[in-house]
C-alpha positions as CSV (number, residue, x, y, z in Angstrom):
1,M,46.9,64.5,16.1
2,T,49.2,62.6,13.2
3,G,47.2,62.2,10.1
4,V,46.6,57.7,11.1
5,L,45.3,58.8,14.4
6,R,43.0,61.5,13.4
7,A,41.7,59.0,10.9
8,S,41.4,56.2,13.2
9,L,39.4,58.2,15.6
10,K,37.0,58.7,13.2
11,F,34.4,56.4,13.8
12,Y,34.7,57.1,17.5
13,G,34.2,60.7,16.1
14,I,30.7,59.4,14.3
15,F,29.7,58.1,17.1
16,A,30.2,60.8,19.2
17,L,28.5,63.0,16.9
18,C,25.8,60.4,17.0
19,V,25.4,61.0,21.6
20,L,25.8,64.5,20.8
21,L,22.7,64.8,18.7
22,V,20.4,62.6,21.2
23,A,21.1,64.4,24.1
24,P,20.4,67.8,25.0
25,F,23.8,69.6,26.6
26,S,21.7,71.0,29.4
27,A,21.3,67.7,31.0
28,V,25.2,67.5,32.0
29,S,26.7,70.1,34.5
30,R,30.6,70.7,35.7
31,A,29.5,68.8,39.1
32,A,28.3,65.3,37.5
33,G,30.7,61.8,37.6
34,G,33.5,62.1,35.5
35,V,33.2,65.6,33.8
36,H,36.6,66.6,34.1
37,D,37.6,70.5,33.2
38,L,39.3,71.0,29.7
39,P,43.1,71.0,31.6
40,V,45.0,75.2,31.4
41,M,47.5,75.4,28.8
42,F,48.8,78.8,29.8
43,D,50.2,80.3,32.5
44,A,48.4,82.4,34.0
45,R,50.8,85.0,35.1
46,E,51.5,84.8,30.9
47,R,51.3,88.0,28.1
48,I,51.1,87.7,24.7
49,A,50.3,91.1,23.2
50,K,47.5,91.9,21.1
51,P,49.5,92.3,17.3
52,D,47.7,95.2,15.1
53,L,45.7,93.4,12.9
54,S,43.5,96.4,10.8
55,G,46.1,95.7,7.9
56,L,43.9,92.3,8.0
57,A,41.8,91.8,5.1
58,R,40.4,88.8,6.1
59,L,40.9,85.4,8.4
60,R,40.0,82.7,6.5
61,F,40.2,79.4,8.7
62,L,40.9,75.9,6.8
63,T,38.2,72.4,8.1
64,T,37.3,69.5,6.5
65,V,33.9,67.8,7.6
66,D,35.1,64.8,8.6
67,F,36.5,64.4,12.0
68,P,33.2,65.3,14.8
69,P,32.7,66.6,17.4
70,F,35.0,68.3,16.1
71,N,34.2,69.6,12.7
72,F,31.1,68.1,10.9
73,I,28.4,69.0,9.1
74,D,25.0,69.6,11.4
75,Q,22.1,68.3,10.6
76,S,20.6,71.3,9.1
77,G,23.6,70.7,6.9
78,K,25.5,74.0,8.8
79,L,29.9,73.2,9.1
80,S,29.7,72.6,12.9
81,G,31.6,71.2,16.1
82,F,34.3,72.6,17.9
83,H,37.0,73.8,15.7
84,V,34.3,76.1,14.5
85,D,32.8,77.5,17.2
86,L,36.5,77.4,18.8
87,V,37.0,79.8,16.1
88,R,33.9,81.7,16.3
89,E,35.3,82.7,19.3
90,I,38.6,83.4,17.8
91,C,37.9,86.2,15.3
92,R,35.3,88.0,19.1
93,E,38.3,88.4,21.1
94,L,39.9,89.5,18.8
95,E,37.4,91.7,17.0
96,I,37.7,90.7,14.0
97,E,34.1,89.1,13.1
98,A,33.6,90.6,10.0
99,K,36.6,89.5,8.1
100,C,36.2,86.1,10.1
101,Q,35.6,83.1,7.7
102,I,35.8,79.1,7.7
103,Q,35.6,76.8,4.7
104,A,35.8,73.1,4.1
105,V,37.9,71.3,2.2
106,T,39.3,67.9,2.0
107,F,41.7,66.7,4.7
108,A,44.3,66.4,1.1
109,E,43.8,69.3,0.1
110,L,44.3,71.6,3.2
111,Q,48.3,71.8,3.3
112,P,48.0,73.2,-0.4
113,A,45.1,75.8,-0.1
114,L,47.0,77.0,2.6
115,E,50.0,76.7,1.1
116,G,48.5,78.5,-2.3
117,G,46.3,81.5,-0.1
118,Q,43.4,79.9,-0.7
119,G,43.1,80.7,3.8
120,E,46.1,82.6,6.0
121,A,45.0,79.2,9.2
122,I,44.2,75.2,9.2
123,V,41.8,73.9,12.5
124,A,41.6,70.6,11.9
125,G,43.5,68.7,13.6
126,I,47.1,67.9,12.6
127,G,49.7,66.6,14.3
128,I,52.5,68.7,15.4
129,S,56.1,67.4,13.6
130,P,59.6,68.3,12.6
131,E,58.8,67.7,9.0
132,L,55.7,69.9,9.0
133,R,57.7,73.1,11.5
134,Q,60.0,73.5,8.7
135,R,57.0,75.0,6.7
136,F,54.1,76.6,9.3
137,A,54.3,77.7,12.2
138,F,51.6,76.2,15.4
139,S,49.4,78.1,17.5
140,R,50.3,77.3,20.6
141,A,48.2,74.1,21.5
142,F,44.3,74.9,22.7
143,M,43.3,70.7,23.5
144,K,45.0,67.5,24.6
145,L,43.7,64.3,23.8
146,P,45.3,62.3,26.7
147,A,45.8,58.2,27.2
148,R,43.0,56.2,29.4
149,F,42.5,52.9,30.9
150,A,38.9,51.7,30.9
151,V,38.0,48.8,33.4
152,N,35.2,46.0,33.3
153,R,33.9,46.6,36.8
154,Q,33.2,42.8,37.5
155,A,36.6,41.9,36.5
156,A,38.0,44.5,37.9
157,G,36.7,42.9,41.1
158,G,35.3,46.2,42.9
159,D,38.7,47.7,43.0
160,L,38.6,50.4,40.5
161,S,42.2,52.0,40.7
162,V,45.2,51.6,38.6
163,A,47.1,50.8,41.5
164,A,44.7,47.7,41.4
165,L,45.6,46.6,38.3
166,G,48.9,44.3,39.3
167,K,49.4,41.5,37.1
168,K,45.4,41.5,35.8
169,P,45.5,41.5,31.9
170,V,45.6,45.0,30.7
171,G,45.2,45.3,26.8
172,A,46.4,47.6,23.8
173,V,46.5,47.7,20.3
174,S,49.5,46.0,18.5
175,G,52.1,48.4,17.2
176,T,50.2,51.8,19.0
177,T,51.8,54.7,20.7
178,H,49.7,53.4,23.3
179,E,50.9,50.3,23.9
180,A,53.8,51.4,23.6
181,M,52.8,54.2,26.4
182,L,51.5,52.2,28.4
183,K,54.5,49.6,28.5
184,A,56.4,52.5,29.5
185,F,54.9,53.9,31.9
186,F,53.6,50.9,33.4
187,P,56.6,48.2,33.4
188,K,55.6,45.8,35.9
189,L,51.5,45.4,34.1
190,D,50.4,42.1,31.9
191,V,49.9,43.9,29.1
192,K,48.0,42.1,26.2
193,S,48.5,43.2,22.3
194,F,45.3,42.6,20.4
195,P,45.7,42.9,16.4
196,D,42.8,46.0,16.8
197,R,40.7,47.8,18.8
198,E,37.9,46.1,17.9
199,A,38.8,43.0,19.2
200,M,40.5,44.8,22.8
201,L,37.5,45.8,23.2
202,A,35.5,42.9,22.7
203,A,38.0,41.0,25.4
204,L,37.1,43.9,27.5
205,G,33.4,44.1,27.5
206,Q,33.5,40.4,28.4
207,G,35.6,40.1,30.8
208,T,38.9,38.2,29.4
209,I,40.9,41.1,29.8
210,T,40.4,43.5,33.4
211,A,41.5,46.9,31.5
212,V,42.4,48.4,28.0
213,F,45.1,51.4,27.7
214,S,44.3,53.1,24.4
215,D,43.0,57.1,23.8
216,G,41.2,58.8,25.8
217,M,38.8,60.4,24.0
218,Q,37.8,56.9,22.1
219,L,37.3,55.1,25.4
220,S,35.4,57.6,27.1
221,F,32.5,57.5,24.3
222,W,32.9,54.4,24.4
223,T,31.9,53.3,28.1
224,A,29.4,55.5,27.9
225,G,28.0,54.0,24.3
226,N,25.7,50.7,23.7
227,A,28.7,48.7,22.2
228,A,29.3,49.0,26.3
229,A,26.2,47.6,27.9
230,N,27.6,49.4,31.0
231,C,30.2,47.2,31.4
232,C,33.0,49.4,32.1
233,T,34.2,52.5,33.2
234,L,37.5,55.1,33.1
235,L,39.5,54.7,36.0
236,D,40.5,58.0,37.0
237,G,43.6,59.9,35.7
238,A,44.4,61.3,32.6
239,Y,47.7,60.6,31.3
240,F,49.7,63.1,29.1
241,S,53.0,62.5,26.7
242,E,54.7,64.5,24.3
243,R,57.2,61.8,23.4
244,F,54.3,59.0,22.6
245,L,51.2,61.2,22.4
246,G,52.5,64.8,20.3
247,E,52.1,68.3,21.4
248,G,48.1,68.6,21.3
249,L,46.0,70.6,18.8
250,S,46.8,73.4,17.6
251,I,46.0,76.0,14.8
252,M,48.1,76.5,11.6
253,N,49.2,79.1,9.6
254,R,52.0,79.8,7.5
255,K,56.0,80.9,8.8
256,G,55.3,84.6,7.1
257,D,53.1,85.9,9.0
258,P,54.2,85.3,12.4
259,A,51.9,88.1,14.1
260,L,48.5,86.3,12.9
261,T,50.7,83.5,15.1
262,Q,50.9,86.0,17.8
263,A,47.1,87.0,17.4
264,I,45.4,83.6,17.8
265,D,47.8,82.3,20.8
266,H,46.5,86.2,22.1
267,A,43.1,85.0,21.4
268,L,43.3,81.6,22.8
269,L,45.1,83.0,26.2
270,G,41.8,85.0,26.3
271,L,39.3,82.4,26.3
272,S,41.3,80.2,28.4
273,R,41.6,82.5,31.2
274,K,37.6,83.9,31.2
275,G,36.8,80.3,31.1
276,R,35.1,80.2,27.3
277,L,37.7,77.6,26.3
278,D,36.2,75.1,29.0
279,E,32.5,76.4,27.7
280,I,33.6,75.1,24.4
281,Y,35.2,71.9,25.2
282,L,32.3,71.4,27.7
283,R,30.0,71.8,24.8
284,Y,31.0,68.6,22.8
285,F,32.3,66.5,25.4
286,P,30.1,66.3,28.1
287,A,30.8,63.5,29.8
288,G,34.5,64.9,30.1
289,I,37.7,62.8,28.6
290,Y,40.3,64.0,31.4
């Protein structure tokens, strides 16, 4: 996720936090409509050896507090979120809980802090780029944020499928990767461009367009919220593309510590196989984004 995309998701992250604070997790089950498990990111036959971490004095993860539901300050004043719970599980899987810490800095301070030795890893939604790969190491991706269609039920006329969109107007925000992805993946659709997300969603809610194509996390919270007034729903299907959406969310650390990168990959593989990664996902995305 790029810094620009990360910033653009903050509004919906704050809304997501409000939803999580008022809706008990126990009220949502895997069988609930619209809930889809986290896609498996590791080959079931894959083996990643656990390196020797006995010489590791401490493992400090750096994050931020302004990217809910991934990282935020909860009602009790504690650092919380998907990334925070993931760090705890990684440390438990590696059996180094006593050596693990997680601390928050501003987004601008993340990379300098890592390079300056103030932490060993960053878990904060930084997008992988060729430039960053030259300077830092990255774990395997543990989550991808898909693109999704959301549709106005009344405008769709009852057939809630991508195939039924035909020549009906489908909105996208002008100049975004989602607009480019929509045109590349669905060249026959009638794409209507909007200057910003608010204008696009307002048009969808009013039914002046039939559907929109945008970030799946944003749309999942918007369709479930008061602003949508139950007008709209997500269509089946989550769309992924490294070209347009990047490689996914991962953990960044210094290039000079390959053993740490391997250790994190080993832990992520174990969490995926044991279902604990999926449990964290449903804790913070109870309605699912896939």
